[in-house]
C-alpha positions in Angstrom: 8.1 -21.4 22.5 5.8 -20.3 19.8 6.4 -19.0 16.3 4.7 -15.6 17.4 7.1 -15.0 20.2 10.2 -15.8 18.1 9.7 -13.5 15.1 10.4 -10.0 16.7 13.4 -11.2 18.6 15.1 -12.9 15.4 14.2 -9.8 13.5 15.9 -7.6 15.9 19.1 -9.9 15.3 18.7 -10.2 11.9 18.3 -6.6 11.2 21.8 -6.3 11.9 22.7 -9.3 9.9 21.4 -8.1 6.7 24.5 -5.7 6.2 24.8 -6.1 2.5 22.5 -5.9 -0.8 22.9 -8.5 -3.5 26.5 -9.3 -2.1 28.1 -6.1 -2.6 30.7 -5.4 0.2 31.0 -1.9 1.7 34.0 0.0 0.7 36.7 2.7 1.4 38.6 4.2 -1.6 41.3 1.3 -1.3 38.7 -1.1 -1.6 37.3 0.6 -4.6 40.4 0.1 -6.5 40.1 -3.5 -5.8 36.6 -3.6 -7.1 37.5 -1.6 -10.2 35.9 1.6 -9.3 38.7 4.1 -9.5 38.4 7.8 -8.7 35.0 7.3 -7.0 34.0 10.1 -4.4 32.4 8.3 -1.5 29.7 10.0 0.6 30.8 10.3 4.2 28.1 7.7 5.3 30.0 4.7 4.0 33.1 5.3 6.1 30.6 6.5 9.0 28.7 3.2 8.9 32.0 1.2 9.5 32.7 3.6 12.2 29.5 3.1 13.9 29.7 -0.6 13.5 32.7 -0.7 15.2 31.4 1.5 18.1 28.3 -0.8 18.3 30.8 -3.8 18.5 32.7 -2.1 21.4 29.6 -1.4 23.3 28.6 -5.2 22.9 32.2 -6.1 24.4 31.8 -4.2 27.5 28.4 -6.2 28.4 28.8 -9.6 30.1 28.5 -12.3 27.7 27.6 -9.9 24.9 29.9 -11.0 22.2 29.4 -14.5 22.9 25.8 -14.5 23.0 25.7 -12.8 19.5 28.4 -15.4 18.3 26.0 -18.1 19.3 23.3 -16.5 16.9 25.6 -16.3 14.3 26.3 -20.1 14.6 22.6 -20.8 14.8 22.0 -18.9 11.7 24.8 -20.5 9.9 23.3 -23.9 10.9 20.1 -22.8 9.7 21.2 -22.0 6.3 23.4 -24.9 5.9 20.6 -27.3 6.8 18.2 -25.3 4.5 19.3 -23.4 1.4 15.8 -22.5 0.4 15.8 -19.8 3.1 17.7 -17.5 0.7 17.0 -19.7 -2.6 14.6 -17.0 -3.9 17.0 -13.9 -3.5 20.0 -16.1 -4.8 17.9 -17.2 -7.9 17.0 -13.7 -8.7 20.4 -12.5 -8.4 21.8 -15.3 -10.3 19.3 -15.4 -13.1 19.8 -18.9 -14.1 23.7 -18.2 -14.2 25.0 -21.4 -12.5 28.4 -20.1 -12.6 27.8 -17.5 -10.0 25.1 -19.0 -8.3 27.1 -20.9 -5.7 29.1 -17.8 -5.1 26.0 -15.5 -4.4 24.9 -18.3 -1.9 28.1 -18.3 -0.2 28.3 -14.3 0.1 24.8 -14.0 1.4 25.4 -16.8 4.0 28.7 -15.1 5.0 27.2 -11.6 5.5 24.0 -13.3 7.3 26.3 -15.2 9.7 28.6 -12.4 10.4 26.1 -10.6 12.1 28.3 -7.8 13.8 32.0 -8.1 12.7 34.7 -7.2 15.4 36.5 -5.0 12.5 34.0 -3.9 10.1 36.6 -2.3 7.7 38.9 -5.4 7.7 35.8 -7.9 7.4 34.4 -5.9 4.5 38.1 -5.7 2.7 38.2 -9.6 3.0 34.9 -9.8 1.3 36.0 -7.4 -1.2 38.9 -9.6 -2.2 36.9 -12.9 -2.1 34.1 -11.7 -4.2 35.7 -9.3 -6.5 35.1 -11.6 -9.4 31.5 -12.2 -8.4 30.6 -8.6 -8.4 32.4 -8.1 -11.8 30.2 -10.8 -13.2 27.0 -9.3 -11.9 27.8 -6.0 -13.2 28.5 -7.5 -16.5 25.6 -9.7 -16.7 23.1 -6.9 -16.1 24.9 -4.1 -17.8 25.3 -2.2 -14.5 27.7 0.5 -15.8 25.5 3.2 -13.7 25.5 1.2 -10.6 28.2 2.1 -8.1 29.4 0.5 -4.6 28.4 4.1 -3.3 24.7 3.4 -4.6 24.4 0.0 -3.2 25.9 1.1 0.1 23.6 3.8 0.6 20.6 1.4 0.1 22.3 -1.1 2.6 22.3 1.8 5.2 18.7 2.8 4.3 17.7 -0.8 4.9 19.5 -0.8 8.2 17.7 2.4 9.3 14.3 1.4 8.3 14.7 -2.1 10.0 16.0 -0.7 13.1 13.1 1.9 13.3 10.7 -1.1 13.4 12.4 -3.1 16.5 10.9 -1.0 18.9 7.3 -1.4 18.4 6.6 -4.9 17.0 3.5 -6.7 17.9 4.5 -10.3 18.8 0.9 -11.6 18.2 0.7 -10.4 14.7 2.8 -12.0 12.3 1.2 -10.8 9.1 1.7 -7.0 10.2 5.2 -7.7 11.2 6.1 -9.2 7.7 4.2 -6.2 5.9 6.2 -3.6 7.9 9.6 -5.6 7.0 8.6 -5.7 3.4 7.6 -2.1 3.2 10.9 -1.1 4.9 13.0 -3.1 2.5 11.0 -1.9 -0.3 11.5 1.7 0.6 15.4 1.2 1.1 15.5 -0.5 -2.5 13.7 2.3 -4.1 15.8 5.1 -2.2 18.2 4.9 -4.8 17.6 5.1 -8.5 20.1 2.9 -9.9 19.6 0.1 -7.2 15.9 0.4 -8.1 16.5 -0.2 -11.7 18.7 -3.2 -10.9 16.0 -4.7 -8.5 13.1 -4.2 -11.1 15.4 -5.8 -13.8 15.8 -9.0 -11.7 12.7 -8.8 -9.7 14.1 -8.3 -6.4 11.2 -7.0 -3.9 11.1 -6.1 -0.3 9.2 -9.3 0.5 12.1 -11.2 -0.4 14.0 -10.1 2.5 11.0 -10.2 4.9 10.7 -14.1 3.7 14.5 -14.4 4.9 13.6 -13.3 8.2 10.6 -15.5 8.4 12.4 -18.5 7.1 15.3 -18.1 9.9 12.9 -17.8 12.6 11.1 -20.9 11.5 14.0 -23.0 11.5 14.7 -25.5 14.3 18.3 -24.3 14.6 17.5 -20.8 15.5 16.3 -21.5 19.3 14.3 -18.9 21.4 16.9 -19.0 24.2 19.7 -18.1 21.7 17.5 -15.5 20.1 16.4 -14.1 23.4 19.9 -13.8 24.6 21.4 -12.0 21.7 18.4 -9.6 21.4 19.0 -8.5 25.3 22.7 -7.8 24.8 22.2 -6.2 21.2 19.5 -4.1 22.7 21.8 -3.0 25.7 24.8 -2.4 23.1 22.4 0.0 21.0 21.3 2.1 24.0 24.9 2.4 25.1 26.2 3.3 21.8 23.5 5.5 20.7 21.7 6.6 23.6 19.3 9.0 21.9 18.8 7.7 18.5 18.0 4.2 17.0 20.8 2.4 15.2 22.2 4.3 12.1 19.3 6.9 12.5 19.9 10.7 12.6 16.4 11.4 14.3 15.5 11.6 18.0 13.9 8.5 19.1 10.9 9.1 21.6 9.6 5.7 22.9 5.8 5.4 22.9 4.0 6.2 26.2 2.8 3.5 28.3 -0.5 2.6 26.9 -3.6 1.8 29.2 -6.1 -0.2 27.9 -9.7 1.3 28.6 -11.4 -0.7 31.3 -14.4 -1.2 29.3 -12.3 -3.2 27.0 -10.7 -5.3 29.5 -14.3 -6.2 30.8 -15.2 -7.1 27.1 -12.1 -9.3 27.0 -13.2 -11.2 30.2 -16.7 -11.6 28.7 -15.6 -13.1 25.7 -13.2 -15.6 27.5 -16.6 -16.8 29.3 -18.1 -16.7 25.9 -15.7 -19.2 24.4 -16.5 -21.6 27.1 -20.2 -21.1 26.3 -19.7 -21.9 22.5 -18.1 -25.2 23.2 -21.5 -26.6 24.6 -23.7 -24.8 22.5 -25.9 -25.9 19.8 -25.4 -24.7 16.1 -28.2 -22.3 16.5 -27.2 -21.2 19.9 -23.6 -20.5 18.6 -24.8 -18.4 15.6 -26.8 -16.2 18.0 -24.2 -16.0 20.6 -21.4 -15.3 17.8 -24.0 -12.4 16.3 -24.4 -10.9 19.8 -20.6 -10.8 20.3 -19.9 -9.1 17.1 -22.5 -6.3 17.7 -21.0 -5.8 21.1 -17.5 -5.6 19.7 -18.4 -3.4 16.9 -20.4 -1.1 19.4 -17.4 -0.7 21.4 -14.9 -0.1 18.6 -17.4 2.5 17.2 -17.2 4.3 20.7 -13.2 4.0 20.8 -12.7 5.1 17.2 -13.9 8.8 17.8 -10.3 9.9 18.7 -9.7 13.0 21.0 -7.8 15.7 19.5 -6.3 19.2 20.1 -6.3 22.3 18.1 -3.8 25.2 18.4 -3.5 28.4 16.6 -0.5 30.6 15.6 -1.3 33.6 13.5 -3.3 32.3 10.4 -2.4 28.7 10.8 -4.0 26.0 13.0 -2.2 22.8 13.9 -4.4 19.8 14.5 -3.1 17.0 16.5 -4.2 13.9 18.5 -4.4 13.6 22.2 -1.5 11.1 22.0 -2.2 9.2 25.2 -5.9 9.0 24.6 -5.3 8.0 21.0 -2.9 5.3 21.7 -5.2 3.8 24.3 -8.2 3.9 22.1 -6.3 2.2 19.2 -4.9 -0.4 21.5 -8.3 -1.1 22.8 -9.6 -1.6 19.5 -6.9 -4.0 18.7 -7.8 -5.9 21.7 -11.3 -6.0 21.1 -10.7 -7.5 17.6 -8.2 -9.9 18.9 -10.7 -11.1 21.9 -13.6 -11.5 19.4 -11.6 -13.6 16.9 -10.0 -15.6 19.8 -13.5 -16.4 21.3 -15.4 -16.8 18.1 -13.4 -17.0 15.0 -15.1 -13.8 13.6 -13.2 -10.8 12.3 -14.3 -7.2 11.6 -12.8 -6.0 8.3 -13.3 -2.4 8.3 -11.4 -0.9 11.3 -11.5 2.9 10.5 -10.9 5.7 13.2 -12.1 9.4 13.2 -10.7 12.6 14.2 -13.2 15.3 14.1 -11.5 18.7 14.5 -14.8 20.6 14.0 -14.9 23.9 12.3 -11.6 25.8 12.1 -11.7 29.4 11.0 -7.9 29.3 9.7 -7.5 28.5 5.9 -4.0 27.2 6.6 -3.9 23.9 8.5 -1.4 21.4 9.6 -2.6 18.2 10.5 0.2 16.1 12.7 -0.2 12.4 13.4 2.9 11.0 15.5 5.3 8.2 14.7 3.8 6.3 17.9 0.1 6.7 16.6 0.8 5.6 13.2 2.8 2.7 14.1 0.1 1.5 16.7 -2.4 1.9 13.8 -0.4 -0.5 11.5 0.0 -2.9 14.4 -3.6 -3.3 15.4 -4.7 -3.6 11.8 -6.6 -0.3 11.3 -7.7 0.2 7.6 -8.0 3.9 7.9 -7.6 7.0 9.8 -10.4 9.8 8.7 -9.5 13.3 9.3 -12.5 15.7 9.4 -12.2 19.5 9.6 -14.4 22.3 8.4 -16.5 20.1 6.0 -13.6 18.4 4.5 -13.0 14.7 5.1 -9.5 12.9 4.3 -9.4 9.0 4.7 -5.7 8.1 5.2 -5.1 4.3 4.3 -3.1 2.8 7.2 -0.2 0.9 6.3 2.2 1.2 3.3 2.9 4.8 2.7 1.2 5.8 6.0 3.3 3.7 8.4 5.0 6.4 10.4 5.0 10.2 11.4 2.4 12.0 9.1 2.5 15.9 8.6 -0.2 17.1 6.3 -0.8 20.5 5.1 -4.0 21.8 3.9 -4.5 25.4 2.3 -7.9 26.6 1.3 -8.5 29.7 -0.9 -11.0 31.1 -3.1 -11.9 29.7 -6.7 -11.2 32.4 -8.9 -12.1 32.7 -12.7 -8.4 32.7 -13.4 -8.1 29.3 -11.6 -11.2 27.6 -13.1 -10.7 29.0 -16.8 -14.1 30.4 -16.6 -15.9 27.5 -15.5 -18.3 27.8 -12.6 -16.7 26.7 -9.4 -18.6 24.8 -6.9 -16.2 24.6 -4.0 -13.1 26.4 -2.8 -9.7 25.5 -3.9 -8.0 23.0 -1.6 -4.2 22.5 -2.0 -2.5 19.5 -0.2 0.9 18.8 1.0 2.1 15.6 2.6 5.3 14.6 4.4 5.5 11.0 5.6 8.5 9.9 8.1 10.2 13.5 7.4 10.1 13.1 3.5 7.6 14.8 1.2 5.5 12.3 -0.3 3.4 12.9 -3.6 2.0 9.4 -4.3 0.8 6.7 -2.3 0.8 2.7 -2.2 -3.1 2.9 -1.7 -5.6 5.7 -2.8 -6.7 8.5 -0.3 -10.2 9.0 -0.1 -11.3 12.7 -0.1 -14.8 14.2 0.5 -14.8 17.9 -0.6 -17.4 20.2 0.8 -19.5 22.0 -2.0 -20.6 25.4 -1.9 -23.6 27.4 -3.2 -24.8 24.8 -6.2 -27.9 27.0 -7.0 -28.4 27.0 -10.9 -25.7 24.5 -11.5 -26.3 20.8 -13.1 -25.0 18.8 -10.1 -24.3 15.6 -12.4 -21.8 17.6 -14.3 -19.9 18.7 -11.5 -16.4 17.1 -11.4 -13.2 17.5 -9.4 -10.6 19.2 -11.1 -6.9 19.1 -10.6 -5.2 22.4 -11.1 -2.3 22.0 -13.3 -0.1 24.5 -15.3 -1.9 23.9 -18.7 -5.3 24.4 -16.9 -7.5 21.8 -15.5 -7.5 18.0 -15.6 -11.1 16.5 -14.6 -11.0 13.5 -12.3 -14.7 12.8 -11.7 -16.0 12.3 -8.3 -19.7 11.4 -7.0 -21.9 13.8 -5.7 -23.4 13.1 -2.5 -25.5 15.6 -0.8 -23.5 18.8 -0.2 -20.1 17.0 -0.9 -18.2 15.3 -3.7 -16.5 12.0 -3.2 -13.2 11.0 -5.0 -10.3 8.9 -4.5 -6.7 10.2 -5.3 -3.5 8.5 -5.8 -1.5 11.7 -5.4 -1.8 15.1 -4.1 -2.1 18.5 -5.6 -4.4 21.5 -5.8 -8.0 20.7 -6.5 -11.5 22.6 -7.3 -14.8 21.3 -8.1 -16.4 23.0 -11.3 -19.4 22.4 -13.5 -18.0 20.9 -16.6 -20.5 21.0 -19.6 -19.2 19.0 -22.7 -21.1 18.7 -25.9 -20.3 16.8 -29.4 -21.5 17.7 -32.9 -22.2 14.1 -34.0 -24.2 12.6 -31.1 -27.7 13.4 -32.5 -28.5 9.8 -33.7 -27.7 8.6 -30.1 -29.3 11.2 -28.2 -32.4 9.7 -27.2 -30.8 6.9 -25.5 -27.1 7.8 -24.8 -27.0 11.5 -25.1 -27.0 12.3 -21.2 -24.8 9.3 -20.4 -22.1 10.8 -22.9 -22.6 14.3 -21.5 -22.1 13.2 -17.8 -19.3 10.7 -18.5 -17.4 13.1 -20.5 -17.8 15.9 -17.9 -16.3 13.6 -15.4 -13.5 13.0 -17.6 -14.2 9.3 -17.9 -14.5 9.5 -21.6 -13.2 11.8 -24.2 -14.0 13.0 -27.8 -11.8 11.6 -30.6 -11.3 15.1 -32.0 -12.6 18.6 -30.9 -16.5 18.2 -30.8 -16.6 14.7 -32.2 -17.3 11.7 -30.0 -17.8 9.2 -32.8 -20.5 7.1 -31.3 -20.5 4.2 -33.5 -16.9 3.5 -33.2 -16.0 0.0 -31.5 -14.4 -0.1 -27.9 -11.1 -2.0 -27.3 -10.5 -4.2 -24.1 -7.9 -1.3 -23.1 -10.3 1.6 -23.7 -13.1 -0.1 -21.6 -10.5 -0.8 -19.0 -9.6 2.8 -18.6 -13.4 4.0 -18.6 -14.2 1.6 -16.0 -11.4 2.4 -13.6 -11.8 6.1 -13.9 -15.7 5.9 -13.6 -15.3 3.5 -10.5 -12.5 5.8 -8.9 -10.0 3.0 -8.9 -6.7 4.8 -10.2 -3.5 3.7 -8.6 -0.2 4.6 -9.7 1.4 2.1 -7.5 -0.5 -1.0 -9.0 1.4 -3.3 -11.3 0.1 -5.6 -14.1 1.8 -8.7 -15.3 0.4 -9.3 -18.9 3.2 -10.1 -21.3 1.3 -8.0 -24.1 1.0 -4.7 -22.2 4.2 -2.6 -22.1 4.9 -0.6 -19.1 5.0 2.6 -20.8 1.8 2.1 -22.9 -1.1 4.6 -22.1 -3.4 2.1 -21.0 -0.9 0.2 -18.7 -1.9 1.8 -15.5 -5.5 1.5 -15.8 -5.2 -2.6 -16.7 -2.7 -2.7 -13.8 -5.5 -1.1 -11.4 -8.2 -3.1 -12.8 -6.1 -6.2 -12.5 -5.2 -5.5 -8.8 -8.9 -5.0 -7.9 -9.8 -8.4 -9.5 -11.8 -6.8 -12.4 -9.6 -8.2 -15.1 -8.2 -11.5 -15.5 -6.8 -11.4 -19.2 -7.7 -13.7 -22.2 -5.0 -16.0 -20.6 -2.8 -15.7 -17.6 -0.2 -13.8 -19.5 -2.3 -12.1 -22.3 -4.7 -9.3 -22.0 -5.2 -8.6 -25.7 -5.5 -4.8 -25.3 -6.4 -3.8 -28.8 -9.1 -6.6 -29.4 -12.6 -5.1 -29.4 -14.2 -5.8 -25.9 -17.5 -8.1 -26.3 -20.7 -7.3 -24.4 -20.1 -10.4 -22.1 -16.7 -9.1 -21.2 -18.0 -5.6 -20.6 -20.8 -7.0 -18.3 -18.2 -9.0 -16.4 -15.7 -6.3 -16.0 -18.6 -4.0 -14.6 -20.0 -6.7 -12.4 -16.4 -7.5 -10.9 -15.8 -3.7 -10.4 -18.9 -3.0 -8.8 -18.6 -5.8 -6.4 -15.1 -4.5 -5.5 -16.4 -0.8 -4.8 -19.9 -0.9 -3.7 -20.2 -4.2 -1.7 -22.6 -5.8 -4.4 -22.9 -9.5 -4.3 -23.1 -12.4 -7.1 -26.2 -13.4 -8.1 -27.3 -16.7 -6.6 -29.4 -18.1 -9.4 -27.4 -17.4 -12.6 -29.4 -19.7 -14.9 -32.6 -18.3 -14.0 -31.1 -14.5 -14.6 -30.1 -15.7 -17.9 -33.3 -17.7 -18.8 -34.7 -14.6 -20.7 -32.1 -14.7 -23.5 -32.4 -17.1 -26.1 -28.7 -17.1 -26.8 -27.6 -17.7 -23.3 -25.8 -21.1 -24.2 -23.3 -18.7 -26.3 -22.0 -17.0 -23.2 -18.6 -18.3 -21.9 -19.0 -20.2 -18.8 -16.6 -18.0 -17.2 -18.6 -14.9 -18.1 -22.2 -16.1 -17.1 -22.0 -14.8 -13.4 -20.9 -11.2 -14.7 -23.7 -11.2 -17.5 -26.1 -12.4 -15.0 -25.2 -9.7 -12.5 -25.3 -6.9 -15.2 -28.6 -8.1 -16.6 -30.3 -8.3 -13.1 -29.4 -5.0 -12.3 -30.1 -3.6 -15.9 -26.6 -2.4 -16.3 -26.2 -4.4 -19.7 -29.7 -5.2 -21.2 -30.4 -7.5 -24.0 -32.5 -6.9 -27.4 -35.3 -8.6 -28.6 -34.8 -11.6 -26.1 -31.1 -11.8 -27.1 -28.0 -10.7 -25.2 -25.7 -11.0 -28.1 -22.5 -11.8 -25.7 -19.8 -12.1 -28.4 -21.1 -8.8 -30.3 -18.8 -5.9 -30.1 -19.7 -2.8 -28.2 -19.9 0.8 -29.5 -18.7 3.9 -27.6 -22.4 5.1 -27.1 -23.1 1.8 -25.7 -19.9 1.7 -23.4 -20.9 5.2 -22.4 -24.2 4.2 -21.2 -23.1 1.0 -19.4 -20.4 3.3 -17.7 -23.1 5.7 -16.7 -25.2 3.2 -15.2 -22.3 1.6 -13.4 -21.5 5.0 -11.9 -24.7 5.5 -10.6 -25.3 2.0 -9.3 -26.2 1.9 -5.6 -26.7 -1.6 -3.4 
C-alpha cells in the first residue's frame, strides 16, 4: 500500500470529518442562546445542513456494514491524533495564539470533530459540543475582539468548505500528490475567504487553506490509518452519497455530471511502451549514451505533446453572439494523453517538461460578442495533469489562462469588441479596438486572479504612430489608466491580474525639466512614462536629478516587467499592508527579485544603490525572459577598479547587468554604493524593458 493510493481515499472520508472551523459548533436558535448570541436570525442553510447530515447517516445505515465501516475510520483517526498531536498542532497553535489556557481545549475540540466523522444525530451532537465548548468560544471571541463574527458567519464557511472538498472527490489523480494537496488548499482557502468576517479572523491569526490540507496529509501518513479501513469507509460513504443525493454532490446545489470516459490516444500508449523499454536500456548505458537517449526521449515527448496541445473546438452562432467551446471528449483525451506522456518520460528518465500549455484556436469569428466555455471536467483534468496554461485564440486575440488556483473549475469567459472612439480614448490615437472582458469561474463572477492572465491584443493600423509609445490603457470612469505592454509585430502583450475594458493608444508624454538629460536619457524617459511605468512629480515636471528609493524602483521594475499581481503577499515588517508600494514589493518578492536588507526588513524609503538596482534588474530578467546567470562573475567585474566594494551577495547581479550593458560603469568604476537618480533609473528600466535573450 503506497502513500499515493491512500491519499484520495482518506480525503474522501476526511472531507466529512472537517465539519467545523476553529472549533465553532453548528447551531440552531436554542444553541445560539447557550453561546451568548441572542436574537440572531439564522440562514436556512444551518438547519438544512443538519437535515442533510441526518439524511446521509440514514442512507449509510441502510448499507451493509455502512455505519461500522465509518466507525472504524473514526477510531483510526482518533488513534492517529492521540498518537501524534503534531498533525493538528499548527492549526491549534494559530487559534490559541500562545494562550495555554485554551490550547488544550482547542486540541480536544478539533479532535472531537475529526473523530466524529458523521454523527447519528447532528443537532444533538452539535448541542453537546456547544455545552462543552461554550467557554472556549467565548474566550476566542474575547481574545481576538470578534464582535462582528457570528455563528452564522462561521457555519457558512463550514458549509462552503464541505461543498468545495466534496466537489474535488470525484476526480482525484491518485498519482499526483502535489496536485491533490494544491486542490485541497485552494478549496479550503476559497471557503475561508467566502465570508468577510471569517476571512478577517483567519488573516489575523494566520490560518490558511494549506493548514487544512496538511491535516489531511498528516492523517493519511499515519500508520494508524490503514488502507483497508480507508477503502471500506470510502466505499460505503460513496454509496451513501449517491443514495442520499443522486443528482448532486454532497451539500451542493448544482447538477453533477461525471466526466466522460477518457480514451488515451493510441500514439501515447505506444510512446509509454517505448519509454518502458528505454528505462531498461538506460540501466546499462554509459553516461554519454544516457545523455543521448534522454535527449531523444525528451524530444519525442515534446513532439507528441505539441501535437496533442492543439485542442479541437466547436463554434456555434446565435444572433450576434458566438459561443466557443472545446470538443470535450477530444480535449479530455488530449489532456490526459499529455499527462501520460509527461509521467512516462519522468518515470523512464527522471526528466520533466516544465511548460505545458495547450492551445484552442477558434480562428476568425465575425461576431463581436463572444462566449468562451471551458467545462468543469476539462479544467479539473488540466489541473490534474499539471498543465500550466490554456491559450485561447480568436480573431487575432490571444488569452492565456493560468491553470490552477483561480482557474480550477468551469470557466465562462465573455469578450465584447467595439470601436475605439475619441470619447473613449480622450482624444489619444487608438491602435486597437476596445476589448471588454467578463469572467465567471465556478459559476461566480471573478474579477481578480491568483496568477496573472497573459493577453496578446491585435493592433490595427499603426501608420504614422510611434510604436514605442503604444500602451495598453484600462478604461475607467475618470478616463484611462496606462498599463504598458510590449509591442511584438502587429500585437501588444500584457499580463493582467484583473479584467476590465482595454484599448491600445499612442501616449505621448513630455516634461519641461529634462533638457539637461535629453541627450542620454530623453528617449528612455519618454517611453517609460508613456507606458505608465514612471510618472512626473508634478504636471510637466520629471525631476530627473532626484534620488530613487527602494520602494520606487521596485514599482518601476514590476510595472516594466509586467509582474503586477494583486494576490501576491510580502512579509517585511517595515512594509505596511496599505502602503502604496506594498503590492509592488509583494510582487517583486514573490518573483525572487527582492530579498530585503534583512529577512524581515525591506527599508522601502532608503535610496536604492546602483548595485541593488543592478541586482533587482538581473533577477527580474531571469524571472521573465529566461536569462541565465553569468558563469564567470570575476571576469565580468574585472573592468571595474572598485569591484571589491560590491557586496558579495550583489556581485552576480552587477555582473549580469554590466555584461548585458543594462547598468554600466563610468571612468573604469561601477560606483556600487552610489545612489541612483530618476533619470538613471529610467534608462536602466528602459534597457530592461527592451532586453532579449
